[in-house]
C-alpha positions in Angstrom: 104.8 78.8 96.0 103.6 81.4 98.5 103.8 85.1 97.7 106.7 85.6 100.2 108.6 82.6 98.7 108.1 84.1 95.3 109.4 87.4 96.5 112.4 85.9 98.2 113.2 83.8 95.1 113.0 87.0 92.9 115.3 88.8 95.3 117.8 86.0 95.4 117.9 85.9 91.6 118.2 89.6 91.1 121.7 91.1 91.1 122.2 93.6 93.9 123.1 97.1 92.9 124.9 99.9 94.7 124.3 103.6 94.3 127.3 103.7 91.9 126.2 101.0 89.6 124.6 102.0 86.2 121.4 101.2 84.5 120.2 101.9 80.9 116.7 103.2 81.0 114.5 106.1 79.9 110.8 106.8 80.0 108.8 109.5 78.3 106.0 110.2 75.8 108.2 109.1 72.9 108.9 105.6 74.3 106.5 103.1 72.5 105.1 101.7 75.8 104.4 105.0 77.4 101.5 104.6 79.9 101.3 100.8 79.4 102.5 100.3 83.0 99.5 102.4 84.3 96.9 99.7 84.0 95.6 96.8 86.1 98.0 97.6 88.9 98.2 96.0 92.4 99.9 99.0 93.9 100.3 99.1 97.7 100.3 102.6 99.1 102.5 103.7 102.0 101.5 106.3 104.5 103.7 108.8 102.8 102.1 108.0 99.4 98.6 108.7 100.8 99.9 112.0 102.4 101.4 113.3 99.2 98.5 112.2 97.0 95.7 113.6 99.1 97.6 116.9 99.7 98.1 117.2 96.0 94.4 116.7 95.4 93.3 118.9 98.4 91.4 116.0 100.1 91.2 114.9 103.7 92.6 111.4 104.5 89.1 109.9 104.8 87.9 111.4 101.5 91.0 110.2 99.6 90.8 106.7 101.2 87.1 106.4 100.3 87.5 107.6 96.8 90.8 106.2 95.6 91.7 103.1 97.6 90.7 99.6 98.4 91.5 97.9 101.7 93.8 94.9 101.3 94.0 92.4 104.1 97.7 91.4 103.9 98.0 87.7 104.3 101.6 87.7 105.3 101.7 90.3 108.0 98.0 90.4 109.1 98.0 94.1 108.5 95.3 96.4 106.9 97.0 97.9 103.9 95.7 100.2 101.2 96.0 99.7 97.5 95.2 102.2 94.7 91.8 101.5 93.3 91.8 101.1 89.5 89.0 102.5 87.3 86.2 100.2 86.2 87.1 100.4 82.6 88.2 97.8 80.1 91.9 98.1 81.0 91.5 98.8 84.7 93.3 102.1 84.3 95.0 104.1 87.1 92.5 106.8 88.2 95.3 109.4 87.7 96.1 108.5 84.1 95.4 110.9 81.3 96.3 111.0 77.6 99.3 113.1 78.5 100.5 110.9 81.3 100.2 111.0 85.1 98.1 113.8 86.4 99.7 113.6 89.9 103.3 113.1 88.6 104.9 115.4 91.1 103.4 113.4 93.9 103.1 109.9 92.3 103.5 106.9 94.6 106.8 105.5 95.7 106.5 102.4 93.5 105.8 104.4 90.4 108.5 106.9 91.2 111.3 104.4 91.7 110.6 102.0 88.8 112.6 100.3 87.4 114.8 100.5 90.4 113.6 98.6 93.5 115.1 98.9 97.0 115.1 96.5 99.9 116.7 96.2 103.3 118.5 93.1 104.4 118.7 92.5 108.1 122.3 92.1 109.2 123.6 89.5 111.7 124.9 92.5 113.7 122.3 93.7 116.3 120.6 96.9 115.3 122.1 97.0 111.8 120.4 96.6 108.5 121.7 97.2 105.0 119.9 98.8 102.0 120.5 97.6 98.5 118.9 98.1 95.1 117.9 95.9 92.3 116.5 96.2 88.8 112.8 95.4 87.9 112.4 94.3 84.3 108.9 93.7 82.8 108.4 92.3 79.3 106.2 95.2 78.1 108.7 97.9 79.1 110.7 99.4 76.2 112.5 101.9 78.5 115.4 99.5 78.7 116.0 99.8 74.9 116.6 103.5 75.1 119.9 105.3 75.0 120.2 106.8 78.5 122.7 105.4 81.0 122.5 106.6 84.5 123.8 105.6 87.9 121.4 104.4 90.6 122.5 107.4 92.7 121.6 109.8 89.8 118.3 108.0 89.4 117.4 108.3 93.1 118.1 112.1 92.9 116.4 112.6 89.5 113.2 110.9 90.6 113.2 112.6 94.1 113.1 109.1 95.7 115.1 110.0 98.8 112.2 111.8 100.4 110.0 108.7 100.0 112.7 106.4 101.4 113.2 108.7 104.4 109.5 108.9 105.1 108.7 105.3 104.5 111.3 103.8 106.8 108.7 102.1 108.9 107.2 100.3 105.8 110.7 99.3 104.7 111.4 97.8 108.1 108.2 95.7 108.3 110.3 92.5 107.3 112.2 93.0 110.6 109.0 92.4 112.5 107.9 89.4 110.6 108.0 87.1 113.6 105.8 89.5 115.7 103.4 90.1 112.9 102.9 86.5 111.9 102.0 85.7 115.5 98.8 87.7 114.8 97.6 91.2 115.7 94.3 91.8 117.4 91.6 94.1 116.0 92.7 97.0 118.2 96.3 97.0 117.0 95.2 96.6 113.4 92.9 99.6 113.8 95.8 101.6 115.4 98.2 100.6 112.6 95.7 101.8 109.9 95.0 105.1 111.7 98.6 106.0 112.3 99.7 105.1 108.8 96.8 106.4 106.7 94.5 108.8 108.6 96.7 111.5 110.0 93.8 113.8 111.0 92.5 111.1 113.4 96.0 110.3 114.6 96.6 114.0 115.4 93.4 114.0 117.5 94.5 110.8 119.2 97.8 112.5 120.3 96.4 115.9 121.2 93.0 115.2 122.5 93.4 111.9 124.4 95.5 111.1 127.5 98.5 110.6 125.2 100.5 113.6 126.3 99.9 112.8 130.0 101.4 109.4 129.5 104.3 110.1 127.1 107.1 112.7 127.1 107.0 114.7 123.9 109.5 117.6 123.6 108.1 121.0 122.7 109.7 121.2 119.3 108.2 117.9 118.3 104.9 118.8 119.7 104.7 122.0 117.7 105.8 120.2 114.5 103.2 117.5 114.8 100.5 120.1 115.3 101.2 121.8 111.9 103.3 119.5 109.8 101.8 116.3 108.4 105.1 114.8 107.4 106.4 115.3 111.0 103.2 113.8 112.3 103.6 110.7 110.1 107.1 110.2 111.3 105.9 110.5 114.9 103.2 108.0 114.1 105.8 105.5 113.0 107.7 106.1 116.3 104.5 105.4 118.1 103.9 102.1 116.2 107.4 101.0 116.8 106.8 101.6 120.5 103.3 100.2 120.9 103.5 97.3 118.5 107.1 96.2 118.6 108.3 97.4 122.1 111.1 99.6 120.7 112.4 102.5 122.9 111.2 105.2 120.5 109.1 107.0 123.1 109.5 107.8 126.8 106.8 107.1 129.4 106.2 109.7 132.0 107.1 108.5 135.5 103.7 109.5 137.0 100.7 107.7 138.4 102.3 104.2 138.6 102.9 103.9 134.9 105.3 101.4 133.6 109.0 102.4 133.1 110.5 103.3 129.7 110.9 100.3 127.4 107.7 98.6 128.3 104.5 99.2 126.4 101.6 100.3 128.5 98.0 100.0 127.2 97.1 102.4 124.4 95.8 105.8 125.6 
């Protein structure tokens, strides 16, 4: 069974939860399995994960990527994705794990933050519409489900500050919408662009501000000022650019100058 088939099978077998459904779960130092889930992980990092982690650590994108990640050539989508690099110890521990728990807890990755609640987006038959739903992830080693805390999914999302991650990872959540385009294969230039826009915001900022980008695309003054100083705003703009350049969505406007193509058609990259 392929990875995607296994994922689809899991999703089909897992009951779908709404924000008002309840779960019984609690994690903390007094739970017997505390920190057991922080070893031998295959943890994909989103662009927002990298932004939060490297800001927490006071590192540039390149330094964080070189120190804490491995490149993962995604077989399904043909995309260069980053995974958190485990330590070279007996248990392949997370590099941020300490005896007291997670040393980057306030800015821990999306997957760690949301566990044991997963979220997914189902593509509706109605054009332009997709529906988000939640599901429960249960692992044999986890004793958190045996604890005495009952909480709604809505309360869990708020308690773990998951909403900010969902809002700033919308492009990653929507990748399944683009499966047909991605499976047709992306050339080296587009793979490089995807990686830069998602993970290396310093380089992407230079790409926008120091290339011919602003001569080719209309960017309003408020957005321009935000992406000069705010990395989260820059990341969301990067996602707009990828939707435009890779998937031909009308997320940017082309300037009507110099014989450039009209809005809605993707010109060559600046």
